[in-house]
C-alpha positions in Angstrom: 109.3 36.3 126.0 111.5 39.3 126.0 108.6 41.6 126.8 107.6 39.4 129.8 111.1 39.5 131.2 111.2 43.3 130.7 107.9 43.7 132.5 109.0 41.5 135.4 112.3 43.5 135.7 110.6 46.9 136.0 108.0 45.4 138.4 110.8 44.2 140.6 112.5 47.6 140.5 109.3 49.4 141.4 108.6 47.0 144.2 112.1 47.5 145.6 111.9 51.2 145.4 108.4 51.2 147.1 109.6 48.9 149.9 112.7 51.0 150.5 110.6 54.1 150.7 108.2 52.4 153.0 111.0 51.1 155.2 112.3 54.7 155.6 109.0 56.0 156.9 109.2 56.8 160.5 106.4 56.9 163.1 105.8 60.1 165.1 107.3 58.4 168.3 110.4 57.3 166.4 110.9 60.9 165.1 110.5 62.3 168.7 112.9 59.6 170.0 115.5 60.7 167.4 115.1 64.3 168.5 115.6 63.2 172.2 118.8 61.3 171.2 120.0 64.3 169.2 119.9 66.5 172.2 121.5 64.0 174.6 119.2 61.1 175.1 116.4 60.2 177.6 118.8 59.1 180.3 120.6 62.4 180.2 117.3 64.3 180.3 116.1 62.3 183.3 119.1 63.6 185.3 117.9 67.2 184.9 116.0 68.4 188.0 116.5 72.1 187.7 116.8 74.1 184.5 118.1 77.7 184.4 119.4 80.1 181.8 120.3 83.7 181.5 120.7 85.7 178.3 120.0 88.8 176.3 116.6 89.8 175.0 115.6 92.1 172.2 111.9 93.1 172.2 110.0 94.6 169.3 113.2 94.5 167.3 115.1 97.3 169.1 114.5 97.3 172.9 117.4 95.5 174.6 117.2 93.8 178.0 118.2 90.7 180.0 116.4 87.5 180.7 116.6 84.9 183.5 114.5 81.8 183.4 114.3 79.0 186.0 112.3 75.7 186.2 112.3 73.0 189.0 110.9 69.5 188.3 110.9 68.5 192.0 109.3 71.7 193.4 107.2 71.9 190.2 107.6 75.7 189.7 108.9 78.1 187.2 110.1 81.7 187.3 111.1 84.3 184.7 112.4 87.8 184.7 112.9 90.1 181.7 114.2 93.5 182.4 115.7 96.5 180.6 115.5 100.3 180.5 112.0 101.3 181.5 110.5 97.8 181.9 110.6 94.9 184.3 108.5 91.8 183.8 108.4 88.9 186.3 106.3 85.8 186.4 106.0 82.8 188.8 103.9 79.7 188.5 103.6 76.5 190.4 100.9 73.8 190.5 98.4 75.9 192.6 98.9 79.5 191.7 100.7 82.0 189.5 101.2 85.6 188.7 102.8 88.1 186.3 104.1 91.5 187.4 104.9 94.2 184.9 106.5 97.4 186.3 105.1 96.6 189.8 101.5 95.9 188.5 100.7 92.3 189.5 98.1 90.1 187.7 97.1 86.8 189.3 96.4 83.8 187.1 92.8 82.7 187.0 91.7 79.2 187.8 91.0 78.6 184.2 94.5 79.7 183.2 96.1 77.6 185.9 94.5 74.4 184.5 96.6 74.9 181.4 99.7 76.3 183.2 99.8 73.2 185.5 100.8 71.1 182.5 103.4 73.6 181.4 104.9 73.7 184.9 104.9 69.9 185.4 106.3 69.1 182.0 108.8 72.0 181.9 110.7 73.0 178.8 112.4 69.6 178.6 111.5 67.5 181.7 108.8 65.6 179.9 111.1 64.3 177.2 112.7 61.9 179.6 109.5 59.9 180.0 106.9 61.5 177.7 104.8 58.3 177.2 104.4 57.6 180.9 103.0 61.2 181.3 100.1 60.4 179.0 101.7 62.3 176.1 101.0 61.0 172.6 102.3 62.1 169.3 100.9 62.3 165.8 102.7 63.0 162.5 100.7 65.7 160.7 102.9 65.9 157.7 105.9 67.8 156.5 106.6 71.5 156.2 109.6 73.8 155.5 110.9 76.1 158.3 113.4 78.6 157.0 114.0 76.3 153.9 114.6 73.3 156.2 112.4 70.2 155.6 110.7 69.4 158.9 108.4 66.8 160.3 105.3 68.4 161.8 104.4 66.6 165.1 101.4 67.2 167.3 101.8 66.5 171.0 98.7 65.8 173.2 98.6 65.1 176.9 95.8 63.0 178.3 93.7 63.9 175.2 94.4 67.6 175.3 96.6 69.4 172.7 99.9 70.4 174.2 101.8 71.9 171.2 103.0 71.3 167.6 106.7 70.8 167.0 108.6 71.0 163.8 111.6 68.6 163.7 114.4 69.0 161.2 114.5 65.9 158.9 118.3 66.0 158.7 119.4 67.0 162.3 116.3 65.8 164.1 116.4 69.1 166.2 113.3 71.1 166.9 113.2 74.3 164.9 109.8 75.6 165.8 107.1 75.0 168.5 103.5 76.3 168.2 101.2 76.4 171.2 98.3 78.3 172.7 99.0 80.5 175.8 96.9 80.3 179.0 95.0 83.3 177.7 94.2 81.7 174.4 96.7 83.5 172.2 98.8 81.6 169.6 102.5 81.5 170.4 105.4 80.5 168.2 108.9 79.8 169.3 111.7 79.5 166.7 114.8 77.7 167.9 118.4 77.9 166.4 122.1 77.8 167.3 122.1 74.5 169.2 125.1 74.1 171.4 126.2 71.6 174.0 125.6 72.9 177.5 128.9 73.0 179.4 129.6 70.0 181.7 126.7 68.0 180.3 125.9 65.8 177.2 122.9 67.9 176.5 122.3 70.3 173.6 120.1 73.4 173.8 119.2 76.2 171.4 121.1 79.3 172.4 119.0 81.6 170.2 115.2 81.7 169.9 112.5 84.0 168.8 109.1 84.3 170.4 106.0 85.8 168.8 102.6 85.1 167.3 101.7 83.2 164.1 102.0 86.5 162.2 104.7 88.6 164.0 107.8 88.0 166.1 108.4 90.5 168.8 111.0 89.0 171.1 114.4 87.6 170.3 116.5 85.9 173.0 120.1 84.8 173.0 121.6 82.8 175.9 124.9 83.9 177.5 127.8 81.4 177.0 
């Protein structure tokens, strides 16, 4: 009889531990919603119609410059300017056209590139987070990985069946630490985010430091001005 009670006891303990573990499992949408809440909440994000930042940029580890970036959800356009000694790079995109100009040499975006860029322009850096499901954006939990020794959820975002990007969300803070995507030219792009701070006069948090590069090499570091 004692053996039977012992077996029942350990069976109950195992069942409790298993059910607790299962109850703590989050879906991909729940993880994304926790990220949205961590940076201010969907209602706060829906208020943002224009998004602009200025800061300092370091290219290739030693070339210093300045950066200005602007997005408009109503006009559906985006503009960026990175400049420093000996270089000046501008880019502009809307829903119909786009171009990049480097040291006065202008390159128009092709129709194929614009098909991908339209999504980037319309969704913006953060506009889509206020209503991502109504935009046809779906999420999928791919697993877990470490980013700079931080345990992260790996979430794939698709928009109307096409892959948008993969985001790594910190399991403790629920802040995005990395975004992987494919550029309009087919190149892999990685953005590492850090130093989240509350934007003055808002309830929104944004990373004030980020690195941009490829899967294998980071060549651009940007820090926002306070």
